[in-house]
N, C-alpha and C positions, 0 to 999 in steps of 0.2 A: 503493499500500499503506499509505504513512505517513497520508494522507488517511482511508482506512477505519479505519485504526487509532485515529486521533483520533476519529472518529465514534462508534466503540464505547465510547472512554473517555468521552466526554461523556454518551452514553446512560446508561452505568452510573452516572456521577456524579449524573443527574438522578433515577435510581430511587433511589440512595442517599439524596439529598436528601429525597425523599418519605418514606422510611422515616425519616429522622432527625426530620423535623417532626412526624410522627405521634407519635414516642416522647417527644418535647420537649414537646408540647401548647401551651399558649398562649403560653409565652416564645419560640417560635421562630417564623421567618418565612421564607418561601422568597425566595430572591434576586430573582426576578422581581416580587416584590410590593413588595419594599424600595426599588427604585430605578425611576426614570422612564425607560423605554427611549427612545433616540434615534429619528430616522427610519430607516425600513425600506428606503428606496430612495434613490438617489443625489440630492443636492440642493445647491443653490447656498447660501450662508450666509443669504440673504435668503428661501430657501424652507424652511429647516429649521424644523419646528413648535416653537413655544415657547408656554408659557402665560403670555403677557402680561397676560391679563386674569385670571389666577389670582390669588385673594387670599392675601396671604402668612400669614394667620392659619391655622394648621393645627388641626383639629378632631378628626382621629383619634387612635388610640393613639400615644404618644410613642415613637419607636423608639429603641433604646439601642445605642450603639456602644462600640468599646474599642480603645485604642493598647496593645498587649501583645506581649510577647516570645514567648509561648506560648498561644495561643487555647484550646485543650482544657484546660490546665493552669488557666487563669483559670476556665473555666466550671465545672470541677470544684470549685475553692476558693469560688466565689461563688455557685454554684447558680443563675446567671443564663445566659441563651443570648442573646448579642448579636445583633442584626440586621445590623451593620455592624462590618467588621475593617478596620483602617487599615494600608497598606503603605506605606513611604516609598522611592521610587526615584530614583536619581541619573540625570541626563541622560546619556545614551549607553548605560545598561542597556537590555537588551531588555524587551519587554513581558512582565509577570509572569504568563504564562498559567498556569503549574503552581500558583502561589499562588491565583490566582482560582479555578481548578478545585477546589483543596482547599477554600476557603472554600464554595464552591458546594455541594459534598458535605456540608457542615456545615449547609446551609441559611442561609447567611450572604452579604451583598453585600461585595465588596471595594472599599474606597475607596482609590485609588492617588494618592498625592501625589507628583507629577513635580517634582523640584528642579533647575532649570537652573544647576547649578554649572559652573564650569570651561568655558564656553562663551559666546562672543560673541552677546549678544542682538541686535545690529545685524546680525551674519552669518545669525542664524535668520530675521530679518525679509527679508533679502535672498535666502533660499532656500538657503544653504549646508548646512542640515540636513535638506532636504527628504527625502532618501533614509531618513533616520533616523525621520522621522515617518510615512512611508509603510509602514516596516516595522512600526510599531505599529498603523497602521490595518489592514493586512493580518492582523496577529495577532488584532486584536480581532474582525474579521469572520469569520476562520477558527474561533476559539473559540466565538463566538456566545452569549456570556454577559454580563448586564448589570454594568457597573461605574460607580462614581462617580469621576470624574478632577478632581483639583485641580492647577492648574498654577501654579507660583511662587507660594506662599502668603505671607500676611504682609507683603506689599509695602508697606504702610503704616509699617512699622518700618524700622530701619537695619541690623539684623543680618545681612541676607541680601545677597548682591551684586547682587540685582534689586530691592532695597529702596531706601527714601528715602535720597537723598543719592548714591546709587550710579549710578542711571540717571534720566533723566526721566520723568515720568508719561506722557508721549507715547510713549517707546519701550517703557514696560511695555505699555501699551494695544495698540500695534502688535504687540508680540510675542504676547500673549494671542490677539489675533484671527488672527494668521497661523497659530499652532499650531492653534486651532480650525478654520479653514478648510481647512488642509492634510490634517488628519486627517478631516475631514468628506468632503472631495472625492476622497480616496484609499481610503475604504472602511470607516472606523469608523461602525458602525451601532448600538452598544449603550452608547454613552457618555452618561451625565448630567454636564453640566458644572457644577462647583462653584468658584465665586470665594470664596476663603478669606482673610479678613482677621485682624488682630489687633485687641484692644481699642484704642479711640481714647484719645487723651489731647490735652492742649493744643497740643503741638508736633508731633504725628504728622502724617503727609502726609494731606491730606483725601482721604476715601474717594471723593469725587465726582470728583476728578481721575484716580483709578484705575479707575473703572468701566468696564469693557469694552463694556458695551451689553447691552440686553435680548435682543438676537438671538444673543449669544454666551454667555449664561449661563442655567443651569436653575435653579441653587439657590445660596444664600449660606451660608457657614460663617463663625462667629466663634471664634476662639481665645482663652483668657484662663486665668488661674490665681487661685485664692483662696488668697493667700499667707499671710494673717494670720487670726487667730480672729474678728475683726470682720467679714470680708468675707462678703457675701452675693450671691445671684443679682442682686438690684436694684443694689446698689453696684458690681458688677463688670460686669454685661453690658447693663443697660437703655440706658444712653447710647448704646452702639454699635447696639443693635437700633434705637433710634429713628432714627439716622443712615442706617443701611442701608435702612429702610423709607421714608426720605424720598427714596431714589434709585430703589427698585424695589419692586414687588409680589411679588417671586419668594420662594418658600418660604425660610424662614431656619432653621438649625440651629446649636447649639453643637457645632462641628467638632473642638473639643479643650479638656478643661477638667481641671485638676489642682487638688487640694485639699491644702493643707499640714497637717502632722500637729499637732493640739492636742486638748484635750478637747472642743472645741467642734465638731469635725470631723463626728461622726454628725449634728448638727442641721443643719451646712452642706450636708451631702450631700442630706438630706431637703428643704431649701429650695430647692437647685438644682433638683430635680425638680419641685417644686410651682412654682417660678417660671417654669420653661420651660413647663410646662403652661398656666399662667395667661396667659403672653405669646403663646401660640398658636404655640410652635416645634415643629418636626416631628421633631427628633432630638436627643440629647444623647450626646457621645462622650467617654468617660472616658480620660484619660491615666494609664495605670498602668504606667509605665516608670521605673525608678530608685528607689531605696530610698526617696528623700525624698517621693515620691508615691504609691507602691504601698499597696494595702489588705490584702494577705495576712498581714502582720504586725500589723494592727491590727483585731481582731475586732470592736469595737464599729462602726468605720466600715464593715467589710465586711457587717456585719449591716444596717447603715443602708441601703447600696446595694443589698443583696438586697431589702430590703422595699419601697424606693422603685422600684426596676425592676420588680418583679411588679405593683405597683399600677398602673403606667401602660401596660404592656404589653397 
């Protein structure tokens, strides 16, 4: 009975998503078109299809995503309908099926950022948490909707327990690969794997030491902030984009970007979008949480975001 009910809910959500897309027009995207589905049949890590020969330069429309507390409220205020909605999930929490289903009903793909706080990564590698990973795989398989999954983000920084100076690069890579392999082997079929890093700086952990490998990653995300009025896309992101592309040809996105408040903020937003298009990135995700970064109380910045987003979608 529960399975039949879920099938009915999913069918209704798909129908709703199609209606939403028709109403929203060019600014909306179906979730299935936003994310690259994973393999549809069981496969070992070496058999999972990956676009190793796919050029990292993206030539299609730039997808727009957001990190927000309330997506419908943001859409109403901005007049923009994002393609990607980001959800942060702590290790030990269940797979966010309800949130993914809700996003899908809005024509949006969910990007899940799984943060392994309060867990031994050595224990994860040894299989201590395999039952937890299996529960995620089965939930993904049951729901049947595409998601983007980022695991243990920004490991080149030191602010997370899985980051630099907390664990070795070897343990980070082993953990990433184990999580990938366990989810894939136990049923996850709709996951696009995102390796998410922070902006590089002279003393940050070298990205090459943390790279899990082409067989484990589908896309790469870069997080950063434009903290001062002089910051631009080029000064903030170009060095990291270049380092990522020296490692892999996987598609690259700006997976989180916040812009500090200043008179130059509207121009910075416009420059972010034009820079992302110029450098061939395929998505740009705005961090719109906390009053310091939010656009809703900054009409000029919100208008610049609205115009830039509509031009690239």
